[in-house]
GUBA-248611 format. One record per atom (N, C-alpha, C, O, CB): residue number from 1; residue in one letter; atom name; x, y, z. Coordinates in nm, 3 decimals, padded with zeros to 5 digits. Each point is the difference from the previous one (the first is absolute). Glycine has a CB too. Example, Ala and Ser with C-alpha at 12.3 -4.5 7.8 and 13.67 -1.06 7.14 Angstrom:
# GUBA-248611
+------+------+------+---------+---------+---------+
: resi : resn : name :      px :      py :      pz :
+------+------+------+---------+---------+---------+
:    1 :    a :    N :  01.319 : -00.569 :  00.780 :
:    1 :    a :   CA : -00.089 :  00.119 :  00.000 :
:    1 :    a :    C :  00.090 :  00.120 :  00.000 :
:    1 :    a :    O :  00.104 : -00.002 :  00.066 :
:    1 :    a :   CB : -00.293 : -00.115 :  00.059 :
:    2 :    s :    N :  00.154 :  00.222 : -00.197 :
:    2 :    s :   CA :  00.082 :  00.119 :  00.006 :
:    2 :    s :    C : -00.077 :  00.109 :  00.073 :
:    2 :    s :    O :  00.051 :  00.111 :  00.017 :
:    2 :    s :   CB :  00.067 : -00.174 : -00.232 :
+------+------+------+---------+---------+---------+
***
This chain:
# GUBA-248611
+------+------+------+---------+---------+---------+
: resi : resn : name :      px :      py :      pz :
+------+------+------+---------+---------+---------+
:    1 :    x :    N :  00.080 : -00.122 : -00.014 :
:    1 :    x :   CA : -00.092 :  00.067 :  00.033 :
:    1 :    x :    C :  00.131 :  00.160 : -00.036 :
:    1 :    x :    O :  00.122 : -00.009 :  00.015 :
:    1 :    x :   CB : -00.333 : -00.205 :  00.196 :
:    2 :    x :    N :  00.126 :  00.362 : -00.265 :
:    2 :    x :   CA :  00.115 :  00.056 : -00.005 :
:    2 :    x :    C : -00.057 :  00.150 :  00.111 :
:    2 :    x :    O : -00.109 :  00.051 :  00.026 :
:    2 :    x :   CB :  00.221 : -00.176 : -00.320 :
:    3 :    x :    N :  00.016 :  00.149 :  00.331 :
:    3 :    x :   CA : -00.062 :  00.153 :  00.103 :
:    3 :    x :    C : -00.044 :  00.117 : -00.087 :
:    3 :    x :    O :  00.054 :  00.040 : -00.104 :
:    3 :    x :   CB :  00.127 : -00.075 :  00.300 :
:    4 :    x :    N : -00.295 :  00.082 : -00.130 :
:    4 :    x :   CA : -00.037 :  00.118 : -00.105 :
:    4 :    x :    C :  00.126 :  00.129 :  00.019 :
:    4 :    x :    O :  00.076 : -00.015 :  00.096 :
:    4 :    x :   CB : -00.384 : -00.043 : -00.070 :
:    5 :    x :    N :  00.328 :  00.171 : -00.107 :
:    5 :    x :   CA :  00.121 :  00.083 :  00.034 :
:    5 :    x :    C :  00.017 :  00.084 :  00.115 :
:    5 :    x :    O : -00.097 :  00.003 :  00.076 :
:    5 :    x :   CB :  00.100 : -00.006 : -00.284 :
:    6 :    x :    N :  00.054 :  00.041 :  00.226 :
:    6 :    x :   CA :  00.029 :  00.129 :  00.139 :
:    6 :    x :    C : -00.105 :  00.023 : -00.084 :
:    6 :    x :    O : -00.067 : -00.047 : -00.091 :
:    6 :    x :   CB :  00.327 :  00.155 :  00.217 :
:    7 :    x :    N : -00.231 :  00.061 :  00.004 :
:    7 :    x :   CA : -00.063 :  00.097 : -00.058 :
:    7 :    x :    C :  00.082 :  00.083 : -00.069 :
:    7 :    x :    O : -00.048 :  00.050 : -00.101 :
:    7 :    x :   CB : -00.105 : -00.070 :  00.251 :
:    8 :    x :    N :  00.263 :  00.047 : -00.122 :
:    8 :    x :   CA :  00.154 :  00.054 : -00.078 :
:    8 :    x :    C : -00.050 : -00.031 : -00.164 :
:    8 :    x :    O : -00.024 :  00.064 : -00.101 :
:    8 :    x :   CB :  00.254 : -00.156 :  00.321 :
:    9 :    x :    N : -00.228 : -00.068 : -00.168 :
:    9 :    x :   CA :  00.023 : -00.050 : -00.221 :
:    9 :    x :    C : -00.149 :  00.012 : -00.035 :
:    9 :    x :    O : -00.047 : -00.007 : -00.113 :
:    9 :    x :   CB :  00.264 : -00.237 :  00.083 :
:   10 :    x :    N : -00.263 :  00.257 :  00.111 :
:   10 :    x :   CA : -00.182 :  00.034 : -00.078 :
:   10 :    x :    C :  00.000 :  00.150 : -00.035 :
:   10 :    x :    O : -00.085 :  00.041 : -00.080 :
:   10 :    x :   CB : -00.081 : -00.216 :  00.248 :
:   11 :    x :    N :  00.252 :  00.257 : -00.115 :
:   11 :    x :   CA :  00.025 :  00.176 :  00.014 :
:   11 :    x :    C :  00.076 : -00.001 : -00.156 :
:   11 :    x :    O : -00.045 :  00.052 : -00.102 :
:   11 :    x :   CB :  00.102 :  00.023 :  00.428 :
:   12 :    x :    N :  00.055 : -00.141 : -00.316 :
:   12 :    x :   CA :  00.114 :  00.059 : -00.097 :
:   12 :    x :    C : -00.048 : -00.117 : -00.130 :
:   12 :    x :    O :  00.046 :  00.037 : -00.109 :
:   12 :    x :   CB :  00.204 :  00.064 :  00.315 :
:   13 :    x :    N : -00.321 : -00.217 : -00.213 :
:   13 :    x :   CA : -00.075 : -00.018 : -00.122 :
:   13 :    x :    C : -00.075 :  00.090 : -00.076 :
:   13 :    x :    O :  00.025 :  00.024 : -00.118 :
:   13 :    x :   CB : -00.023 : -00.193 :  00.212 :
:   14 :    x :    N : -00.098 :  00.223 : -00.027 :
:   14 :    x :   CA : -00.066 :  00.066 : -00.026 :
:   14 :    x :    C :  00.026 :  00.208 : -00.026 :
:   14 :    x :    O : -00.072 :  00.095 : -00.030 :
:   14 :    x :   CB : -00.026 : -00.364 :  00.145 :
:   15 :    x :    N :  00.207 :  00.254 : -00.090 :
:   15 :    x :   CA :  00.082 :  00.123 :  00.007 :
:   15 :    x :    C :  00.100 : -00.001 : -00.073 :
:   15 :    x :    O :  00.036 :  00.115 : -00.021 :
:   15 :    x :   CB : -00.092 : -00.082 :  00.210 :
:   16 :    x :    N :  00.145 : -00.137 : -00.256 :
:   16 :    x :   CA :  00.094 : -00.007 : -00.068 :
:   16 :    x :    C : -00.009 :  00.068 : -00.113 :
:   16 :    x :    O :  00.116 :  00.035 : -00.020 :
:   16 :    x :   CB : -00.081 : -00.209 :  00.119 :
:   17 :    x :    N : -00.120 :  00.227 : -00.211 :
:   17 :    x :   CA : -00.008 :  00.093 : -00.109 :
:   17 :    x :    C :  00.042 :  00.127 :  00.095 :
:   17 :    x :    O :  00.096 :  00.072 : -00.029 :
:   17 :    x :   CB : -00.297 : -00.192 : -00.150 :
:   18 :    x :    N :  00.111 :  00.139 :  00.305 :
:   18 :    x :   CA :  00.095 :  00.167 :  00.059 :
:   18 :    x :    C :  00.119 :  00.018 :  00.006 :
:   18 :    x :    O :  00.071 :  00.091 : -00.043 :
:   18 :    x :   CB : -00.199 : -00.062 :  00.175 :
:   19 :    x :    N :  00.147 : -00.109 : -00.085 :
:   19 :    x :   CA :  00.169 : -00.017 :  00.037 :
:   19 :    x :    C :  00.091 : -00.017 : -00.110 :
:   19 :    x :    O :  00.108 :  00.059 :  00.014 :
:   19 :    x :   CB : -00.166 : -00.172 :  00.184 :
:   20 :    x :    N :  00.038 :  00.038 : -00.320 :
:   20 :    x :   CA :  00.090 :  00.047 : -00.126 :
:   20 :    x :    C :  00.021 :  00.102 : -00.005 :
:   20 :    x :    O : -00.080 :  00.090 :  00.031 :
:   20 :    x :   CB :  00.025 : -00.209 : -00.143 :
:   21 :    x :    N :  00.199 :  00.138 :  00.060 :
:   21 :    x :   CA :  00.044 :  00.137 :  00.028 :
:   21 :    x :    C :  00.025 :  00.137 :  00.041 :
:   21 :    x :    O :  00.038 :  00.108 : -00.047 :
:   21 :    x :   CB : -00.061 : -00.235 : -00.015 :
:   22 :    x :    N : -00.020 :  00.068 :  00.182 :
:   22 :    x :   CA : -00.015 :  00.049 :  00.159 :
:   22 :    x :    C :  00.139 :  00.120 :  00.006 :
:   22 :    x :    O :  00.059 :  00.001 : -00.108 :
:   22 :    x :   CB : -00.172 : -00.288 :  00.238 :
:   23 :    x :    N :  00.146 :  00.340 : -00.073 :
:   23 :    x :   CA :  00.152 :  00.045 :  00.055 :
:   23 :    x :    C : -00.043 : -00.056 :  00.132 :
:   23 :    x :    O : -00.110 :  00.023 :  00.050 :
:   23 :    x :   CB :  00.209 :  00.218 : -00.184 :
:   24 :    x :    N :  00.008 : -00.327 :  00.197 :
:   24 :    x :   CA :  00.018 : -00.075 :  00.080 :
:   24 :    x :    C : -00.037 :  00.087 :  00.154 :
:   24 :    x :    O : -00.061 : -00.067 :  00.083 :
:   24 :    x :   CB :  00.236 : -00.075 : -00.268 :
:   25 :    x :    N : -00.140 :  00.277 :  00.218 :
:   25 :    x :   CA : -00.109 :  00.036 :  00.067 :
:   25 :    x :    C : -00.145 :  00.012 :  00.013 :
:   25 :    x :    O : -00.043 : -00.034 :  00.110 :
:   25 :    x :   CB :  00.208 :  00.085 : -00.114 :
:   26 :    x :    N : -00.244 : -00.014 : -00.074 :
:   26 :    x :   CA : -00.087 : -00.023 : -00.033 :
:   26 :    x :    C : -00.075 : -00.104 :  00.015 :
:   26 :    x :    O : -00.103 :  00.003 :  00.066 :
:   26 :    x :   CB :  00.190 :  00.123 : -00.151 :
:   27 :    x :    N : -00.026 : -00.271 :  00.002 :
:   27 :    x :   CA : -00.064 : -00.070 :  00.018 :
:   27 :    x :    C :  00.006 : -00.077 :  00.169 :
:   27 :    x :    O : -00.079 : -00.086 :  00.038 :
:   27 :    x :   CB :  00.094 :  00.101 : -00.318 :
:   28 :    x :    N :  00.085 :  00.037 :  00.353 :
:   28 :    x :   CA : -00.022 : -00.075 :  00.149 :
:   28 :    x :    C : -00.095 :  00.094 :  00.049 :
:   28 :    x :    O : -00.047 : -00.063 :  00.094 :
:   28 :    x :   CB :  00.283 : -00.050 : -00.031 :
:   29 :    x :    N : -00.318 :  00.267 : -00.066 :
:   29 :    x :   CA : -00.070 :  00.056 :  00.030 :
:   29 :    x :    C : -00.170 : -00.034 :  00.021 :
:   29 :    x :    O : -00.097 :  00.017 :  00.073 :
:   29 :    x :   CB :  00.306 :  00.089 : -00.159 :
:   30 :    x :    N : -00.135 : -00.198 : -00.098 :
:   30 :    x :   CA : -00.192 : -00.028 : -00.015 :
:   30 :    x :    C : -00.002 : -00.084 :  00.037 :
:   30 :    x :    O : -00.117 : -00.021 :  00.034 :
:   30 :    x :   CB :  00.024 :  00.093 : -00.193 :
:   31 :    x :    N :  00.200 : -00.219 :  00.198 :
:   31 :    x :   CA : -00.018 : -00.140 :  00.110 :
:   31 :    x :    C : -00.031 :  00.100 :  00.108 :
:   31 :    x :    O : -00.112 :  00.050 : -00.007 :
:   31 :    x :   CB :  00.301 : -00.275 : -00.061 :
:   32 :    x :    N : -00.107 :  00.267 :  00.174 :
:   32 :    x :   CA : -00.041 :  00.055 :  00.119 :
:   32 :    x :    C : -00.080 :  00.084 : -00.017 :
:   32 :    x :    O :  00.018 :  00.078 :  00.094 :
:   32 :    x :   CB :  00.145 : -00.118 : -00.006 :
:   33 :    x :    N : -00.247 :  00.079 : -00.153 :
:   33 :    x :   CA : -00.091 :  00.105 :  00.013 :
:   33 :    x :    C : -00.115 : -00.155 :  00.001 :
:   33 :    x :    O : -00.106 :  00.028 :  00.055 :
:   33 :    x :   CB :  00.218 :  00.279 : -00.200 :
:   34 :    x :    N : -00.103 : -00.474 :  00.087 :
:   34 :    x :   CA : -00.107 : -00.056 :  00.000 :
:   34 :    x :    C :  00.033 : -00.072 :  00.194 :
:   34 :    x :    O : -00.069 : -00.089 :  00.048 :
:   34 :    x :   CB :  00.021 :  00.048 : -00.403 :
:   35 :    x :    N :  00.108 :  00.075 :  00.394 :
:   35 :    x :   CA : -00.001 : -00.060 :  00.154 :
:   35 :    x :    C :  00.116 : -00.115 : -00.032 :
:   35 :    x :    O : -00.049 : -00.111 :  00.022 :
:   35 :    x :   CB : -00.244 :  00.149 :  00.073 :
:   36 :    x :    N :  00.429 : -00.047 : -00.139 :
:   36 :    x :   CA :  00.035 : -00.096 : -00.013 :
:   36 :    x :    C :  00.156 :  00.066 : -00.049 :
:   36 :    x :    O :  00.042 :  00.096 : -00.064 :
:   36 :    x :   CB : -00.294 : -00.251 :  00.030 :
:   37 :    x :    N :  00.310 :  00.030 :  00.113 :
:   37 :    x :   CA :  00.149 :  00.061 :  00.000 :
:   37 :    x :    C :  00.106 :  00.007 : -00.088 :
:   37 :    x :    O : -00.061 :  00.016 : -00.106 :
:   37 :    x :   CB :  00.013 : -00.069 :  00.272 :
:   38 :    x :    N :  00.165 :  00.053 : -00.196 :
:   38 :    x :   CA :  00.079 :  00.022 : -00.114 :
:   38 :    x :    C :  00.150 : -00.013 :  00.056 :
:   38 :    x :    O :  00.029 :  00.079 :  00.090 :
:   38 :    x :   CB : -00.214 :  00.080 : -00.217 :
:   39 :    x :    N :  00.311 : -00.272 :  00.076 :
:   39 :    x :   CA :  00.075 :  00.030 :  00.053 :
:   39 :    x :    C :  00.106 :  00.006 : -00.146 :
:   39 :    x :    O : -00.031 : -00.097 : -00.069 :
:   39 :    x :   CB : -00.062 :  00.008 :  00.341 :
:   40 :    x :    N :  00.186 :  00.155 : -00.327 :
:   40 :    x :   CA :  00.077 :  00.013 : -00.088 :
:   40 :    x :    C :  00.093 : -00.105 : -00.006 :
:   40 :    x :    O :  00.088 : -00.012 :  00.086 :
:   40 :    x :   CB : -00.132 :  00.227 : -00.071 :
:   41 :    x :    N :  00.031 : -00.307 : -00.126 :
:   41 :    x :   CA :  00.087 : -00.113 :  00.026 :
:   41 :    x :    C :  00.157 :  00.005 : -00.059 :
:   41 :    x :    O :  00.107 : -00.052 :  00.032 :
:   41 :    x :   CB : -00.337 : -00.075 : -00.033 :
:   42 :    x :    N :  00.191 :  00.206 : -00.088 :
:   42 :    x :   CA :  00.119 : -00.049 : -00.144 :
:   42 :    x :    C : -00.009 :  00.146 : -00.097 :
:   42 :    x :    O : -00.092 :  00.026 : -00.077 :
:   42 :    x :   CB :  00.023 : -00.352 :  00.046 :
:   43 :    x :    N :  00.172 :  00.400 :  00.052 :
:   43 :    x :   CA :  00.016 :  00.073 : -00.148 :
:   43 :    x :    C :  00.058 : -00.010 : -00.078 :
:   43 :    x :    O :  00.088 :  00.084 : -00.020 :
:   43 :    x :   CB : -00.126 :  00.014 :  00.082 :
:   44 :    x :    N :  00.022 : -00.197 : -00.143 :
:   44 :    x :   CA :  00.079 : -00.056 : -00.116 :
:   44 :    x :    C :  00.142 : -00.027 :  00.011 :
:   44 :    x :    O :  00.068 :  00.053 :  00.088 :
:   44 :    x :   CB : -00.221 :  00.058 : -00.204 :
:   45 :    x :    N :  00.199 : -00.188 :  00.034 :
:   45 :    x :   CA :  00.116 : -00.015 : -00.014 :
:   45 :    x :    C :  00.055 :  00.083 : -00.076 :
:   45 :    x :    O :  00.123 : -00.003 :  00.005 :
:   45 :    x :   CB : -00.155 : -00.180 :  00.043 :
:   46 :    x :    N : -00.006 :  00.244 : -00.105 :
:   46 :    x :   CA :  00.011 :  00.113 : -00.168 :
:   46 :    x :    C : -00.006 :  00.102 :  00.044 :
:   46 :    x :    O : -00.020 :  00.083 : -00.089 :
:   46 :    x :   CB : -00.092 : -00.179 : -00.084 :
:   47 :    x :    N :  00.122 :  00.153 :  00.306 :
:   47 :    x :   CA : -00.026 :  00.102 :  00.040 :
:   47 :    x :    C :  00.138 :  00.122 : -00.062 :
:   47 :    x :    O :  00.120 :  00.001 :  00.026 :
:   47 :    x :   CB : -00.282 : -00.154 :  00.192 :
:   48 :    x :    N :  00.098 :  00.222 : -00.283 :
:   48 :    x :   CA :  00.095 :  00.128 : -00.088 :
:   48 :    x :    C : -00.071 :  00.094 :  00.077 :
:   48 :    x :    O : -00.080 : -00.081 :  00.048 :
:   48 :    x :   CB :  00.139 :  00.015 : -00.322 :
:   49 :    x :    N : -00.096 :  00.180 :  00.326 :
:   49 :    x :   CA : -00.112 :  00.122 :  00.096 :
:   49 :    x :    C : -00.089 : -00.014 :  00.008 :
:   49 :    x :    O : -00.091 : -00.058 : -00.059 :
:   49 :    x :   CB :  00.150 :  00.193 :  00.030 :
:   50 :    x :    N : -00.037 : -00.051 :  00.152 :
:   50 :    x :   CA : -00.112 : -00.017 :  00.085 :
:   50 :    x :    C : -00.171 :  00.044 : -00.091 :
:   50 :    x :    O : -00.115 : -00.002 :  00.044 :
:   50 :    x :   CB :  00.328 :  00.068 :  00.190 :
:   51 :    x :    N : -00.174 : -00.039 : -00.333 :
:   51 :    x :   CA : -00.116 :  00.094 : -00.110 :
:   51 :    x :    C : -00.037 : -00.119 : -00.090 :
:   51 :    x :    O : -00.088 :  00.013 : -00.086 :
:   51 :    x :   CB :  00.205 :  00.260 :  00.061 :
:   52 :    x :    N : -00.046 : -00.398 :  00.046 :
:   52 :    x :   CA : -00.020 : -00.129 : -00.056 :
:   52 :    x :    C : -00.044 : -00.145 :  00.035 :
:   52 :    x :    O : -00.027 : -00.099 : -00.069 :
:   52 :    x :   CB :  00.157 :  00.231 :  00.000 :
:   53 :    x :    N : -00.123 : -00.095 :  00.264 :
:   53 :    x :   CA : -00.016 : -00.169 :  00.023 :
:   53 :    x :    C : -00.210 :  00.014 :  00.061 :
:   53 :    x :    O : -00.067 : -00.081 :  00.064 :
:   53 :    x :   CB :  00.443 : -00.013 :  00.063 :
:   54 :    x :    N : -00.402 :  00.177 : -00.163 :
:   54 :    x :   CA : -00.172 :  00.002 :  00.032 :
:   54 :    x :    C : -00.040 : -00.163 : -00.122 :
:   54 :    x :    O : -00.047 : -00.108 :  00.037 :
:   54 :    x :   CB : -00.017 :  00.489 :  00.006 :
:   55 :    x :    N :  00.085 : -00.359 : -00.117 :
:   55 :    x :   CA : -00.006 : -00.098 : -00.082 :
:   55 :    x :    C :  00.000 : -00.147 :  00.033 :
:   55 :    x :    O : -00.077 : -00.095 : -00.020 :
:   55 :    x :   CB :  00.163 :  00.265 : -00.081 :
:   56 :    x :    N :  00.057 : -00.148 :  00.173 :
:   56 :    x :   CA :  00.036 : -00.162 :  00.040 :
:   56 :    x :    C : -00.055 : -00.024 :  00.130 :
:   56 :    x :    O : -00.028 : -00.119 :  00.014 :
:   56 :    x :   CB :  00.250 :  00.103 : -00.135 :
:   57 :    x :    N : -00.256 :  00.115 :  00.260 :
:   57 :    x :   CA : -00.013 : -00.088 :  00.094 :
:   57 :    x :    C : -00.064 : -00.126 :  00.036 :
:   57 :    x :    O : -00.066 : -00.050 : -00.090 :
:   57 :    x :   CB :  00.107 :  00.227 :  00.112 :
:   58 :    x :    N : -00.036 : -00.234 :  00.078 :
:   58 :    x :   CA : -00.087 : -00.079 :  00.018 :
:   58 :    x :    C : -00.035 :  00.016 :  00.123 :
:   58 :    x :    O :  00.074 :  00.061 :  00.078 :
:   58 :    x :   CB : -00.011 : -00.190 : -00.232 :
:   59 :    x :    N : -00.240 :  00.053 :  00.212 :
:   59 :    x :   CA : -00.037 :  00.084 :  00.105 :
:   59 :    x :    C : -00.083 : -00.118 :  00.069 :
:   59 :    x :    O : -00.064 : -00.086 : -00.061 :
:   59 :    x :   CB :  00.065 :  00.350 : -00.052 :
:   60 :    x :    N :  00.011 : -00.253 :  00.231 :
:   60 :    x :   CA : -00.094 : -00.133 :  00.045 :
:   60 :    x :    C : -00.099 :  00.054 :  00.073 :
:   60 :    x :    O :  00.035 :  00.090 :  00.076 :
:   60 :    x :   CB :  00.136 : -00.262 : -00.057 :
:   61 :    x :    N : -00.305 :  00.139 : -00.020 :
:   61 :    x :   CA : -00.137 :  00.012 :  00.034 :
:   61 :    x :    C : -00.060 : -00.079 :  00.095 :
:   61 :    x :    O : -00.050 : -00.109 : -00.022 :
:   61 :    x :   CB :  00.042 :  00.173 : -00.172 :
:   62 :    x :    N :  00.016 :  00.018 :  00.353 :
:   62 :    x :   CA : -00.085 : -00.117 :  00.058 :
:   62 :    x :    C : -00.113 :  00.037 :  00.061 :
:   62 :    x :    O : -00.034 :  00.117 : -00.020 :
:   62 :    x :   CB :  00.214 : -00.232 :  00.055 :
:   63 :    x :    N : -00.240 :  00.059 :  00.026 :
:   63 :    x :   CA : -00.145 :  00.043 :  00.104 :
:   63 :    x :    C :  00.051 : -00.076 :  00.121 :
:   63 :    x :    O :  00.068 :  00.053 :  00.088 :
:   63 :    x :   CB : -00.307 : -00.044 : -00.267 :
:   64 :    x :    N :  00.208 : -00.119 :  00.179 :
:   64 :    x :   CA :  00.007 : -00.096 :  00.153 :
:   64 :    x :    C :  00.179 : -00.092 : -00.055 :
:   64 :    x :    O :  00.099 : -00.009 :  00.073 :
:   64 :    x :   CB : -00.483 : -00.064 :  00.003 :
:   65 :    x :    N :  00.376 :  00.032 : -00.186 :
:   65 :    x :   CA :  00.100 : -00.038 : -00.059 :
:   65 :    x :    C :  00.089 : -00.019 : -00.120 :
:   65 :    x :    O : -00.067 : -00.071 : -00.075 :
:   65 :    x :   CB : -00.033 :  00.040 :  00.217 :
:   66 :    x :    N :  00.190 :  00.051 : -00.186 :
:   66 :    x :   CA :  00.114 : -00.023 : -00.090 :
:   66 :    x :    C : -00.076 : -00.036 : -00.108 :
:   66 :    x :    O : -00.045 : -00.114 :  00.013 :
:   66 :    x :   CB :  00.232 :  00.045 :  00.137 :
:   67 :    x :    N : -00.230 :  00.143 : -00.291 :
:   67 :    x :   CA : -00.057 : -00.090 : -00.083 :
:   67 :    x :    C :  00.090 : -00.011 : -00.110 :
:   67 :    x :    O : -00.008 : -00.092 : -00.081 :
:   67 :    x :   CB : -00.216 :  00.137 :  00.151 :
:   68 :    x :    N :  00.325 :  00.060 : -00.076 :
:   68 :    x :   CA :  00.106 : -00.008 : -00.141 :
:   68 :    x :    C :  00.025 :  00.102 : -00.039 :
:   68 :    x :    O : -00.031 :  00.094 :  00.074 :
:   68 :    x :   CB : -00.034 : -00.260 : -00.159 :
:   69 :    x :    N :  00.120 :  00.192 : -00.025 :
:   69 :    x :   CA :  00.073 :  00.081 : -00.023 :
:   69 :    x :    C : -00.089 :  00.052 : -00.166 :
:   69 :    x :    O : -00.036 : -00.070 : -00.094 :
:   69 :    x :   CB :  00.286 : -00.048 :  00.273 :
:   70 :    x :    N : -00.257 :  00.202 : -00.168 :
:   70 :    x :   CA : -00.084 :  00.107 : -00.096 :
:   70 :    x :    C :  00.104 :  00.056 : -00.103 :
:   70 :    x :    O :  00.105 : -00.063 :  00.016 :
:   70 :    x :   CB : -00.281 :  00.147 :  00.179 :
:   71 :    x :    N :  00.189 :  00.019 : -00.306 :
:   71 :    x :   CA :  00.080 :  00.079 : -00.075 :
:   71 :    x :    C : -00.075 :  00.140 :  00.014 :
:   71 :    x :    O : -00.121 :  00.016 : -00.016 :
:   71 :    x :   CB :  00.213 : -00.214 : -00.148 :
:   72 :    x :    N : -00.027 :  00.267 :  00.187 :
:   72 :    x :   CA : -00.059 :  00.128 : -00.025 :
:   72 :    x :    C :  00.025 :  00.088 : -00.114 :
:   72 :    x :    O : -00.012 :  00.123 : -00.001 :
:   72 :    x :   CB :  00.011 : -00.142 :  00.212 :
:   73 :    x :    N :  00.029 : -00.037 : -00.285 :
:   73 :    x :   CA :  00.055 :  00.086 : -00.126 :
:   73 :    x :    C : -00.077 : -00.092 : -00.147 :
:   73 :    x :    O :  00.021 :  00.039 : -00.115 :
:   73 :    x :   CB :  00.271 :  00.048 :  00.260 :
+------+------+------+---------+---------+---------+
***
């Protein structure tokens, strides 16, 4: 039997299009406005400058439990 998605998983699935292409700070603000927590996991191995890292940031989004990483760009 498959477990139902957590609140974070369900929210991310519903808002995936809203997050695509957003600068990282805006994506984090949108996720946190839903009452979820965000942690930056990795800014990418191909970091060139502070202006380019937004497209490569991996975020971990949680409600009560860690659900996985999502791309904010």
